[in-house]
Phi, psi and omega in degrees: 000142169277181183294321180293317180292321179296320179295316179294325178296314181298319185288324189247290189295320185294323178299315179302316181296320178295322179294316179295324176298316174297322180296317181294318180298320179294318183294317179294318176302313177301315179301316178299319179293318178303308184297322179294320181291318184285334179105170185293337186268007184299313184295328181276336182277332182299315177295328179298314179297321178296316179298321180295318180294322181275353182060046178246139180049050182301318181295323174296323178294319178298317177301320182294318178297317180295319178295322176299319177292321177297325181276359181054049172290162185312136188297326180297318179299316184290319181292329178290323175295316177300314179294325177293318179299317180289322183289313184285336179265008180060036180111158178264150173293153184303321180296313181293321181297316180292319184290313179297323179296313182296316183293326181295313183291320180294327182284311188255354175111145183290348176294340179278002175301326178296320180296318180295317179294325176298316176296325177292320180294326177284353181082008181282314174256121180208165177273156176293153177092008177131170180259128182296327181225115176249108182290145174289170180298325181288316182289328178294321180295321176296321181295310184294328179297332181283342181263089177288150008264003185200174181299152184263059181254008181232154183221136186286141169229137189054250178259355189224274198206140160244133184303132181265148177242071187293124178070019185287314175072015178274130176289128176070027188297307188291313179294327176296318180293321177304316183287317185295317185258357180065052186283344175261106181305140179270160183296324188285323192249304194259355193267021181272102184272346180275328174225078191292138174231003183246144173299341179298348180302326182293340178248033175062029176079013182266337187196137177256125182304139183301317183300316179294321183289325176296314177297319178301309180299321181292318178294326181290321183280337178091340180200176181268009182273004180294119185299321182295320178292323179295322177296318180298318179299335178292342179284345181266151182288157178086170181280151176242123183245126180231131177224114179265123177248132179291148178152176183290138181290135179263154179264019176237141181221131176264122177247119183246129182256115175268112182113353174118145176238161182245159181294333175300317181292323175296317177296323178293321179291329176298316178297314181298330179295318179287331180282317186268338181086001175277150171261119180259127176252114183260129179224157182191167181284339188194148169266133194225154171206165187300317180297320176297322178299310181296320178299317179296321181295325176301324187272353186293000000 
């Protein structure tokens, strides 16, 4: 380099390289903290959670859960995996349900039978073919009220959440919703992690939060009168109320979570904000995560 080229390099390229170096150091530091907090088994558990959501290698995932119980891994981690297995598979087979329940109680103690029954009452852990106990809205509210600090309508996936359908009682609800909304990103469209355009980026391309996909579809259709969207919403529990008012479309949207939101959903909306150009304001009754949910159920 001559003097002019050296000066240009110092003024432009060197600053960019220094900024990249700081960003890489921050990323590595954050990764180390996450791995330390999650434990030594985090890297092996993450692919299992991805497989459970995609319904791939279910038997291998069950074997992993059984090994985790035998190794006495943290009870919250094991219960989250069991809940995820039941939720994403739309229930456990009677044989798997009985075997996993017995192994769980033998590993962690029969005092946790209350915790298991609480999860069953909430409809989180259930057998295939229906829910043995479907709480009414009032009794579900009483159950949730006992679990401070907020309602138990959310369940953790990976580090955060897979949308829960507490007391829904619909056969095949989750897998039907996966197909209708495309919650498992495809190789062709959503799975670009280097230049992400899908909210599934927050789950390493494995899953798109239901809330983000619904908002995305609503913005795409321009109104709630889309027949396909209306049919999809019937798969979710509770009433759907839509009111369309004529007027100029705003580039700001208020998203309110009743029962709690997770930081994964907030991160997904931030990404969606850069993709769509909308400003999303996220509000909710509570900030929630999977570990808090399990701990609250234990205290009920």
